[in-house]
GUMIDREN-19183 format. One line per 3 residues: number of its first residue (from 1); their letters; for each residue x, y, z of C-alpha. Coordinates in pm, whole numbers, plus 50000, padded with zeros to 5 digits. Layout:
NUM> A> X,Y,Z ~ ...
% end
This chain:
1> MKR> 67775,67700,38217 ~ 67677,68024,38047 ~ 67936,68296,38082
4> ISA> 67802,68627,38214 ~ 68002,68941,38146 ~ 68121,69138,38446
7> SFL> 67954,69460,38556 ~ 68185,69762,38568 ~ 68102,70107,38699
10> PPI> 68093,70343,38398 ~ 68271,70680,38390 ~ 67958,70894,38423
13> ALD> 67995,71257,38530 ~ 67671,71419,38648 ~ 67647,71796,38652
16> SSR> 67407,71921,38919 ~ 67437,72279,38788 ~ 67271,72189,38459
19> QIP> 66901,72240,38409 ~ 66869,71888,38265 ~ 66744,71650,38537
22> MYR> 66988,71389,38664 ~ 66777,71099,38541 ~ 66786,71250,38192
25> QLY> 67165,71292,38206 ~ 67197,70927,38304 ~ 66957,70817,38032
28> EWF> 67144,71013,37763 ~ 67483,70881,37877 ~ 67372,70516,37868
31> RGA> 67190,70557,37536 ~ 67494,70723,37375 ~ 67732,70461,37515
34> ILA> 67516,70176,37385 ~ 67476,70325,37036 ~ 67848,70403,37012
37> GQL> 67941,70046,37105 ~ 68103,70150,37432 ~ 67855,69921,37607
40> RPG> 67804,69603,37406 ~ 67494,69383,37363 ~ 67455,69144,37656
43> QRV> 67701,69333,37875 ~ 67592,69376,38237 ~ 67535,69722,38380
46> PST> 67556,69813,38749 ~ 67253,69769,38970 ~ 67061,70084,39060
49> RNL> 67185,70052,39420 ~ 67553,70025,39326 ~ 67538,70298,39063
52> AAE> 67357,70537,39298 ~ 67617,70469,39568 ~ 67903,70527,39325
55> LKV> 67753,70855,39195 ~ 67650,70959,39547 ~ 67292,71031,39443
58> SRI> 66949,70898,39534 ~ 66834,70573,39370 ~ 66530,70754,39231
61> PVS> 66700,70924,38930 ~ 66893,70605,38855 ~ 66577,70391,38864
64> TAY> 66390,70643,38651 ~ 66669,70642,38387 ~ 66676,70262,38381
67> EQL> 66299,70243,38343 ~ 66316,70471,38039 ~ 66596,70262,37887
70> YAE> 66390,69944,37950 ~ 66088,70099,37784 ~ 66284,70197,37471
73> GYL> 66452,69857,37439 ~ 66809,69954,37532 ~ 66818,69744,37850
76> ETF> 66668,69412,37947 ~ 66680,69175,38243 ~ 66812,68818,38233
79> VGA> 66752,68558,38502 ~ 67068,68517,38705 ~ 67247,68798,38522
82> GTC> 67067,69112,38634 ~ 67033,69413,38408 ~ 67214,69396,38074
85> VAR> 67237,69587,37749 ~ 66973,69456,37511 ~ 67083,69184,37271
88> SIP> 66931,69375,36980 ~ 66889,69750,36951 ~ 66588,69903,36768
91> DEA> 66671,69995,36406 ~ 66521,70340,36453 ~ 66769,70412,36731
94> LKP> 67067,70295,36528 ~ 67004,70527,36232 ~ 67124,70847,36406
97> AIG> 67431,70666,36544 ~ 67524,70530,36199 ~ 67498,70881,36057
100> EMR> 67729,71015,36328 ~ 67982,70738,36257 ~ 67980,70824,35887
103> DRS> 68039,71191,35968 ~ 68337,71099,36186 ~ 68470,70871,35911
106> RQV> 68455,71160,35662 ~ 68640,71387,35905 ~ 68916,71126,35946
109> SKS> 68946,71088,35568 ~ 68979,71465,35523 ~ 69250,71487,35789
112> RAL> 69445,71179,35672 ~ 69717,71398,35524 ~ 69784,71530,35875
115> RKV> 69794,71184,36035 ~ 70167,71132,35986 ~ 70346,70821,36112
118> SRR> 70716,70737,36130 ~ 70889,70670,35800 ~ 71041,70360,35960
121> VAL> 70695,70208,36005 ~ 70617,70269,35639 ~ 70946,70106,35536
124> MRV> 70890,69790,35740 ~ 70545,69717,35600 ~ 70533,69372,35444
127> PPQ> 70318,69248,35154 ~ 69975,69108,35248 ~ 70001,68765,35408
130> TWS> 69869,68496,35177 ~ 69930,68194,35398 ~ 69726,68074,35693
133> NKL> 69850,68127,36048 ~ 69581,67905,36196 ~ 69673,67583,36373
136> VAF> 69661,67382,36050 ~ 69896,67153,35856 ~ 70239,67296,35770
139> RVS> 70208,67604,35994 ~ 70565,67733,36026 ~ 70731,67760,36372
142> LPA> 70454,67567,36547 ~ 70581,67296,36785 ~ 70397,66973,36871
145> LEH> 70182,67131,37141 ~ 69987,66810,37199 ~ 70308,66643,37321
148> FPE> 70401,66912,37571 ~ 70410,66774,37931 ~ 70110,66973,38053
151> RVW> 70079,66795,38388 ~ 70440,66858,38481 ~ 70413,67221,38377
154> SKL> 70086,67268,38567 ~ 70240,67128,38886 ~ 70532,67368,38856
157> VNR> 70299,67662,38796 ~ 70086,67566,39098 ~ 70397,67533,39311
160> HAR> 70475,67901,39261 ~ 70124,68041,39214 ~ 69963,67902,39530
163> KPT> 70199,68076,39769 ~ 70389,68334,39563 ~ 70679,68512,39728
166> RQL> 70698,68889,39736 ~ 70972,68868,39474 ~ 70734,68698,39228
169> LAY> 70465,68962,39278 ~ 70685,69272,39280 ~ 70875,69445,38998
172> GDA> 71148,69227,38851 ~ 71503,69285,38731 ~ 71527,69414,38374
175> KGY> 71801,69156,38310 ~ 71575,68874,38427 ~ 71519,68636,38717
178> VPL> 71866,68544,38845 ~ 71805,68167,38892 ~ 71673,68144,38534
181> REA> 71975,68332,38398 ~ 72199,68087,38582 ~ 72008,67789,38439
184> IAE> 72023,67934,38086 ~ 72399,67993,38112 ~ 72456,67631,38224
187> YLG> 72234,67494,37947 ~ 72393,67703,37670 ~ 72744,67614,37783
190> AAR> 72672,67243,37780 ~ 72439,67215,37479 ~ 72550,67499,37250
193> AVR> 72914,67564,37352 ~ 72824,67923,37435 ~ 73085,68090,37656
196> CEP> 72914,68313,37908 ~ 72846,68389,38272 ~ 72492,68435,38410
199> SQV> 72563,68808,38433 ~ 72583,68819,38051 ~ 72237,68663,38003
202> LVT> 71929,68883,37966 ~ 71582,68730,37967 ~ 71354,68872,37697
205> TGS> 70995,68842,37577 ~ 71087,68601,37301 ~ 71367,68618,37045
208> QQG> 71195,68900,36853 ~ 71255,69133,37145 ~ 71613,69014,37156
211> LQL> 71652,69124,36794 ~ 71486,69457,36867 ~ 71712,69523,37166
214> SAQ> 72020,69432,36961 ~ 71918,69674,36687 ~ 71843,69955,36932
217> VLL> 72165,69916,37129 ~ 72410,69848,36848 ~ 72288,70065,36561
220> DAN> 72237,70430,36481 ~ 72015,70552,36201 ~ 72136,70485,35844
223> EQV> 72411,70243,35948 ~ 72451,69947,35714 ~ 72365,69593,35826
226> WIE> 72412,69271,35633 ~ 72110,69043,35627 ~ 72075,68700,35475
229> EPG> 71900,68677,35138 ~ 71663,68503,35179 ~ 71622,68565,35549
232> YPG> 71393,68594,35846 ~ 71131,68871,35788 ~ 71110,68948,36160
235> ARQ> 71478,69043,36164 ~ 71425,69279,35872 ~ 71145,69449,36064
238> ALT> 71348,69484,36385 ~ 71647,69631,36201 ~ 71433,69862,35990
241> MAG> 71258,69996,36300 ~ 71601,70094,36432 ~ 71661,70297,36115
244> ARL> 71929,70066,35973 ~ 72008,70039,35603 ~ 71972,69674,35508
247> VPV> 72221,69514,35272 ~ 72092,69177,35144 ~ 72376,68924,35110
250> PVD> 72306,68598,34922 ~ 72307,68260,35094 ~ 72447,67951,34922
253> HEG> 72514,67592,35033 ~ 72784,67717,35277 ~ 72572,67987,35440
256> INV> 72597,68362,35399 ~ 72849,68465,35132 ~ 73092,68671,35340
259> AEG> 73309,68774,35044 ~ 73002,68909,34865 ~ 72897,69092,35181
262> IRR> 73238,69262,35200 ~ 73210,69356,34835 ~ 72866,69508,34882
265> ARG> 72923,69685,35213 ~ 73273,69648,35360 ~ 73202,69907,35628
268> AHA> 72875,69757,35752 ~ 72823,69805,36124 ~ 72658,69468,36191
271> VYI> 72541,69141,36037 ~ 72237,68928,36120 ~ 72276,68553,36063
274> TPS> 72117,68217,36145 ~ 72430,67998,36110 ~ 72315,67672,36271
277> HQY> 71996,67639,36065 ~ 71962,67916,35812 ~ 71612,68061,35796
280> PLG> 71444,67957,35575 ~ 71671,67744,35352 ~ 71801,67527,35636
283> VTM> 72172,67520,35537 ~ 72441,67511,35806 ~ 72718,67769,35784
286> TAA> 73052,67601,35720 ~ 73351,67635,35950 ~ 73544,67828,35684
289> RRM> 73265,68083,35643 ~ 73233,68117,36021 ~ 73600,68201,36063
292> LLL> 73591,68439,35767 ~ 73295,68622,35921 ~ 73455,68642,36266
295> NWA> 73779,68775,36118 ~ 73595,69041,35919 ~ 73398,69150,36228
298> ARS> 73715,69173,36439 ~ 73899,69378,36175 ~ 73613,69615,36100
301> GAW> 73466,69644,36450 ~ 73130,69509,36334 ~ 72876,69325,36548
304> IIE> 72738,68979,36469 ~ 72380,68904,36576 ~ 72352,68525,36590
307> DDY> 71992,68400,36594 ~ 71994,68040,36719 ~ 71618,68000,36698
310> DSE> 71578,67619,36678 ~ 71923,67467,36709 ~ 71797,67208,36960
313> YRL> 71643,67016,36672 ~ 71932,66907,36458 ~ 71793,66586,36310
316> GGR> 72082,66465,36097 ~ 72452,66449,36180 ~ 72639,66578,36484
319> PIA> 72531,66886,36680 ~ 72672,67217,36555 ~ 72831,67448,36811
322> SLQ> 72731,67813,36824 ~ 72926,68084,36645 ~ 72948,68271,36974
325> GLD> 73161,67992,37119 ~ 73425,68053,36847 ~ 73433,68429,36902
328> TDA> 73756,68551,37064 ~ 73692,68922,37018 ~ 73349,68954,37190
331> RVI> 73175,69062,36869 ~ 72879,68817,36881 ~ 72537,68881,37038
334> YVG> 72364,68546,37081 ~ 71983,68535,37062 ~ 71770,68234,37159
337> TFS> 71412,68144,37249 ~ 71201,67890,37437 ~ 70910,67931,37192
340> KVV> 71006,67636,36970 ~ 71108,67407,37259 ~ 70836,67479,37516
343> FPA> 70541,67671,37365 ~ 70511,68007,37185 ~ 70264,68165,37430
346> LRL> 70526,68143,37707 ~ 70699,68447,37550 ~ 71041,68385,37701
349> GYV> 71372,68418,37521 ~ 71723,68528,37603 ~ 72018,68730,37477
352> VVP> 72382,68664,37564 ~ 72589,68981,37529 ~ 72955,69073,37580
355> RDL> 73031,69194,37933 ~ 73083,69556,37832 ~ 72736,69569,37671
358> VEA> 72537,69430,37963 ~ 72451,69769,38107 ~ 72347,69913,37771
361> FST> 72122,69614,37695 ~ 71975,69625,38047 ~ 71890,69995,38005
364> ARD> 71721,69930,37671 ~ 71533,69631,37817 ~ 71407,69840,38106
367> ATD> 71288,70111,37866 ~ 71106,69858,37647 ~ 70878,69676,37891
370> QFS> 71083,69654,38213 ~ 71080,69275,38262 ~ 70915,68945,38167
373> STL> 70669,68768,38396 ~ 70868,68662,38702 ~ 70621,68382,38776
376> YQA> 70686,68208,38444 ~ 71058,68272,38473 ~ 71054,68086,38806
379> VMT> 70850,67801,38654 ~ 71088,67777,38357 ~ 71382,67764,38599
382> DFI> 71236,67456,38770 ~ 71148,67303,38433 ~ 71516,67321,38337
385> REG> 71670,67237,38675 ~ 71457,66927,38734 ~ 71542,66772,38397
388> HFS> 71203,66815,38227 ~ 71348,67049,37966 ~ 71620,66813,37842
391> RHI> 71381,66514,37841 ~ 71125,66711,37640 ~ 71390,66810,37385
394> RRM> 71498,66448,37339 ~ 71139,66332,37288 ~ 71061,66611,37044
397> RML> 71378,66550,36846 ~ 71268,66190,36781 ~ 70913,66300,36701
400> YLQ> 71024,66568,36457 ~ 71257,66323,36288 ~ 70958,66094,36227
403> RRT> 70743,66381,36101 ~ 71017,66514,35876 ~ 71066,66167,35726
406> ALV> 70691,66129,35671 ~ 70670,66470,35501 ~ 70969,66410,35275
409> EAI> 70837,66069,35171 ~ 70490,66210,35104 ~ 70637,66485,34886
412> HER> 70854,66240,34690 ~ 70562,66001,34636 ~ 70293,66251,34540
415> MGD> 70475,66571,34439 ~ 70818,66458,34329 ~ 70788,66641,33998
418> QLE> 70649,66957,34157 ~ 70857,67020,34472 ~ 71233,66988,34522
421> VIG> 71301,66940,34893 ~ 71591,67131,35052 ~ 71692,67208,35410
424> ADA> 71547,66895,35569 ~ 71833,66810,35807 ~ 71733,67022,36106
427> GMH> 71468,67235,36270 ~ 71091,67218,36233 ~ 71041,67310,35868
430> LVG> 71173,67241,35521 ~ 71159,67422,35187 ~ 71013,67283,34867
433> LLP> 71130,67462,34551 ~ 70868,67499,34278 ~ 70921,67469,33905
436> PGV> 71056,67790,33745 ~ 70788,68043,33663 ~ 70532,67912,33913
439> SDV> 70402,68173,34161 ~ 70451,68063,34520 ~ 70223,68348,34636
442> AIS> 69933,68220,34424 ~ 69983,67865,34551 ~ 70004,67990,34909
445> RKA> 69674,68171,34868 ~ 69505,67864,34715 ~ 69642,67641,34992
448> AEM> 69499,67875,35258 ~ 69158,67848,35091 ~ 69187,67468,35119
451> GIS> 69267,67484,35491 ~ 69645,67439,35499 ~ 69937,67676,35546
454> AMP> 70213,67709,35286 ~ 70433,68012,35343 ~ 70580,68142,35014
457> LSS> 70958,68143,34999 ~ 70948,68477,34818 ~ 70823,68646,35138
460> CYA> 71174,68599,35280 ~ 71345,68785,34994 ~ 71407,69158,34963
463> KAP> 71377,69118,34585 ~ 71177,68865,34388 ~ 71370,68534,34367
466> VRG> 71450,68357,34043 ~ 71263,68051,34167 ~ 70976,68039,34413
469> GLI> 70911,67782,34680 ~ 70704,67688,34983 ~ 70810,67678,35349
472> LGY> 70638,67382,35513 ~ 70640,67338,35890 ~ 70610,66985,36025
475> GGT> 70662,67041,36399 ~ 70291,67085,36472 ~ 70165,66855,36194
478> DAR> 70100,66488,36268 ~ 70112,66195,36020 ~ 69743,66216,35927
481> QIR> 69762,66591,35869 ~ 70073,66541,35658 ~ 69896,66292,35430
484> DGI> 69584,66506,35395 ~ 69786,66827,35365 ~ 70006,66700,35084
487> GKL> 69696,66598,34891 ~ 69556,66950,34921 ~ 69894,67106,34842
490> RTS> 69924,66890,34530 ~ 69587,67017,34412 ~ 69691,67377,34482
493> VQD> 70009,67339,34276 ~ 69834,67158,33989 ~ 69570,67432,33967
496> QIA> 69843,67693,33935 ~ 70050,67498,33682 ~ 69744,67422,33473
% end
């Protein structure tokens, strides 16, 4: 069925005191709106009856204006669609409009020096993205969407959408839907050893907002913050937007090097870490490093922002408890998300904060965007309460284990001399280190041209690393895509080495 665009009443203001006839005012408004792109080709326009009623004028000037626009090729009629903007505009008519656009472009260029933006925005700009973010092989952070229980989810959505309560349709609590906060607290206590009450849980629009809220609430401008090197680029952006001074601290096989962090910035006000599955290297922070970090935070009064972004998918060994569960001084802010477990478009995450910070976080949340969709919070509550959430996690854990194994084997068989696999024990991605001197950015660009995604490891560093690598997601990549993708990746690497 052909989709027909909706007809909206345009913001036309007729001036009866002008000497220009009303039909001419209407004609000039429509012509200008069409040439400026305000009304697009194929877009429906109101009928003469509706427009005349809206403008409170006779249909005669409206019909006369439309007839002139028909005659000049700006409007045309389609069967079943009514009157629409013409699919193609006469070249002669476009020439004046193009000239006006060029004049405006020159004016903008001349005034660019006056178009000042925040210094923080300039600081958080990242290098041009060379990897593909399409739904292709090795896309990072993409879950197996084809295995999501769509029917179950649809039934839960229909349950609430068919007869929504007033609570679902009205403004929601900035801290989140209470039943969902209760379900999250129960889940985190059982699965992640997080110690919290529902009153300490705030529902957010994904984990990125949780990081932004943490930065806004905990930090003042120019305060130092440790970040992992390499680390999650989104965290760097959130902290930079808050005006923090970032102190990169190296990560080794035990996690973030706390002693080196103290040496570089003993008086730092906060630290951002991914202890359960370090992003992107995949190492797990050791118990000794965890205690050392907690002791430093307690002594110095620093905050720890723990990002537990995909801890549900620990594929090898026993589950690792959260750092927050070891904290006895209420210094840890725990950030999590449903994006990797359910689906990214859901845009639901959560933050667990110490009791004395609940009000501050709630105020910041309310100032940001007030609240997340209450409808989807209610659906997510049922998804957890009725056991669908835990069953889905178990199924995905087995699936990702199979996909990880297939990817590792494919790399060893076809690229064993070109990629050194690290960080393959958990999560939904692994890292392949390239031979020294090989540009991961160039390979990433070549891979994108061949239709696969290979995120360069160097994009997670504040400074250029000694050795480049590729971050390869396998969550949303099936066995066939893995085989084909490794073949294309091998070609991309060989072209660069050659």
